[in-house]
C-alpha positions as CSV (number, residue, x, y, z in Angstrom):
1,M,0.0,0.0,0.0
2,K,2.9,2.4,0.8
3,F,4.4,1.7,-2.6
4,I,1.1,2.6,-4.4
5,S,0.8,5.8,-2.3
6,A,4.4,6.8,-3.0
7,F,4.0,5.9,-6.7
8,S,0.8,8.0,-6.9
9,C,2.6,11.0,-5.4
10,I,5.5,10.7,-7.9
11,L,3.0,10.6,-10.8
12,V,1.2,13.7,-9.5
13,A,4.5,15.5,-9.1
14,A,5.6,14.5,-12.6
15,A,2.3,15.6,-14.1
16,H,2.7,19.0,-12.5
17,L,6.2,19.3,-13.8
18,A,5.1,18.3,-17.3
19,Q,2.4,21.0,-17.2
20,A,4.7,23.7,-15.9
21,K,4.1,26.8,-18.0
22,E,7.4,28.6,-17.4
23,P,10.6,27.3,-19.0
24,P,13.5,26.4,-16.7
25,T,16.5,28.5,-16.1
26,P,18.6,28.5,-19.3
27,P,20.1,26.9,-21.1
28,W,17.4,24.9,-22.8
29,R,16.4,24.1,-26.4
30,V,13.3,23.7,-28.5
31,D,12.7,21.3,-31.3
32,P,10.0,21.6,-33.9
33,H,8.8,18.1,-33.1
34,N,8.5,18.7,-29.3
35,T,7.2,22.3,-29.1
36,G,3.6,22.4,-27.8
37,T,0.7,24.7,-28.4
38,I,0.5,27.8,-26.3
39,T,-2.1,30.5,-25.6
40,V,-1.0,33.7,-27.3
41,P,-2.7,37.0,-26.3
42,A,-5.0,38.4,-28.9
43,D,-3.0,41.5,-29.6
44,I,0.2,39.5,-30.3
45,R,-1.8,36.9,-32.3
46,Q,-3.2,39.8,-34.4
47,V,0.4,41.0,-35.1
48,V,1.4,37.5,-36.0
49,N,-1.5,37.1,-38.5
50,M,-0.9,40.6,-39.9
51,E,2.8,40.1,-40.5
52,L,2.4,36.7,-42.0
53,D,5.7,35.7,-40.3
54,L,4.6,32.3,-39.2
55,D,2.0,31.2,-41.8
56,Y,-0.8,30.5,-39.3
57,R,-4.5,31.0,-40.1
58,K,-6.7,32.8,-37.5
59,S,-8.1,29.5,-36.3
60,D,-4.8,27.6,-36.0
61,A,-3.3,26.7,-32.7
62,I,0.2,28.4,-32.4
63,K,3.2,26.4,-31.2
64,G,5.9,27.9,-29.1
65,V,7.2,28.8,-25.6
66,A,5.8,31.4,-23.3
67,G,8.1,32.6,-20.5
68,D,10.0,35.5,-19.2
69,L,13.2,35.7,-21.3
70,N,14.5,39.0,-20.0
71,G,13.7,38.9,-16.3
72,D,11.2,41.8,-16.3
73,G,8.4,39.6,-14.8
74,I,6.3,39.8,-18.0
75,T,5.8,36.8,-20.3
76,D,7.5,36.9,-23.7
77,Y,6.5,34.7,-26.6
78,L,8.9,32.6,-28.7
79,L,6.6,31.3,-31.5
80,Q,7.4,28.6,-33.9
81,S,6.2,28.8,-37.5
82,A,3.5,26.6,-38.9
83,Q,4.8,23.3,-40.3
84,S,4.5,24.7,-43.8
85,L,7.5,26.9,-43.2
86,C,9.6,24.1,-41.7
87,G,12.0,22.1,-43.8
88,T,15.1,19.9,-43.4
89,G,17.0,23.0,-42.2
90,G,14.6,23.8,-39.4
91,C,11.7,26.1,-38.6
92,V,11.2,29.9,-38.4
93,Y,10.9,31.2,-34.9
94,V,9.8,34.7,-33.9
95,L,10.2,36.3,-30.5
96,Y,7.7,38.9,-29.2
97,D,8.5,41.0,-26.2
98,G,5.7,40.7,-23.7
99,A,5.9,44.3,-22.4
100,T,6.0,46.1,-25.7
101,R,4.1,43.5,-27.8
102,R,6.5,43.9,-30.7
103,K,8.7,41.5,-32.6
104,I,12.3,41.6,-31.4
105,G,13.8,38.6,-33.1
106,E,13.5,36.2,-36.0
107,F,15.5,32.9,-36.1
108,F,15.7,29.8,-38.3
109,G,17.0,26.4,-37.4
110,N,16.6,23.1,-35.5
111,P,17.3,23.1,-32.7
112,L,17.0,26.6,-31.3
113,I,19.0,27.0,-28.1
114,V,18.2,29.5,-25.4
115,R,21.6,30.2,-23.7
116,A,22.3,31.3,-20.2
117,E,24.3,34.4,-21.2
118,R,22.4,37.7,-21.5
119,V,22.9,41.0,-23.3
120,H,20.8,44.0,-22.5
121,G,18.7,41.7,-20.3
122,Y,17.6,39.2,-22.9
123,V,19.1,35.7,-23.2
124,N,21.4,34.9,-26.1
125,I,20.0,32.5,-28.7
126,A,21.7,30.0,-31.0
127,T,20.4,27.9,-33.9
128,Y,21.7,25.2,-36.1
129,S,20.4,25.0,-39.7
130,H,21.1,21.7,-41.5
131,S,22.4,22.2,-45.1
132,N,23.0,18.6,-46.1
133,A,24.0,15.2,-44.7
134,G,27.3,16.4,-43.3
135,S,27.1,20.2,-42.8
136,G,25.1,23.1,-41.6
137,V,25.3,26.6,-40.2
138,Y,25.6,27.4,-36.5
139,T,24.4,31.0,-35.8
140,E,24.4,33.0,-32.5
141,Y,22.2,36.0,-31.8
142,S,22.3,38.6,-29.1
143,F,19.8,41.4,-28.2
144,D,21.2,44.9,-29.0
145,G,18.7,46.8,-26.9
146,R,16.1,47.0,-29.7
147,A,16.2,43.6,-31.5
148,Y,18.2,40.4,-31.9
149,V,21.1,40.6,-34.3
150,V,23.5,37.9,-35.6
151,T,26.7,38.0,-33.6
152,S,28.4,35.1,-35.3
153,G,27.6,32.5,-38.0
154,Q,29.8,29.6,-38.8
155,R,29.5,26.8,-41.4
156,V,30.3,23.5,-39.7
157,E,31.1,20.2,-41.5
158,G,31.9,16.6,-40.8
159,A,33.4,16.0,-37.4
160,A,32.7,19.6,-36.3
161,V,28.9,18.9,-36.7
162,D,29.3,15.8,-34.5
163,R,31.2,17.8,-31.8
164,L,28.5,20.5,-31.9
165,F,25.7,18.1,-31.3
166,E,27.7,16.3,-28.6
167,T,28.0,19.6,-26.7
168,Q,24.3,20.2,-27.1
169,L,23.2,16.8,-25.9
170,G,23.3,18.0,-22.3
171,V,21.1,21.0,-23.0
172,P,17.5,19.9,-21.9
173,F,14.5,20.3,-24.2
174,W,11.6,22.6,-23.3
175,P,9.1,21.4,-22.8
176,P,10.7,18.1,-21.6
177,Q,10.5,15.5,-24.4
178,R,7.9,12.9,-24.0
179,S,9.2,9.3,-24.1
180,R,8.7,7.9,-27.5
181,P,7.6,4.3,-28.1
């Protein structure tokens, strides 16, 4: 009986963790196959639909991550494009500042990594965009006070791609990946 009670408590705790709305302290990464749907405020959703950045229709559920990415206590929105804009190189992601309700960054790749380092309050972001079987482009972005800008981009090939992914294996996914059968 004690085992069943303890097991039930573990399941409840795991369910609460899986349903946590706020991403963990960086670093963490998102993957187009793991990103869940989120509730996006109507004013931001209207901007998304007007700008046609992400190829969503008004009735579509939007995938992404909602969380405070600059420590101001206000939820920011990292939105993933509709599947129609994703390809072998990755997906388009757009970041909207929760306080100003404006787009402050656009990224492309798979995965997208939210780094622990910050510039002007916002976390640094990195992406990898697959080019072919043995190469791709690793890009780093920083916030310049108004918008995200590319701070470095490097083509990686062969063993360098393998090393890049080995270093990223320890960076957890957000939301946590569900076990796959």
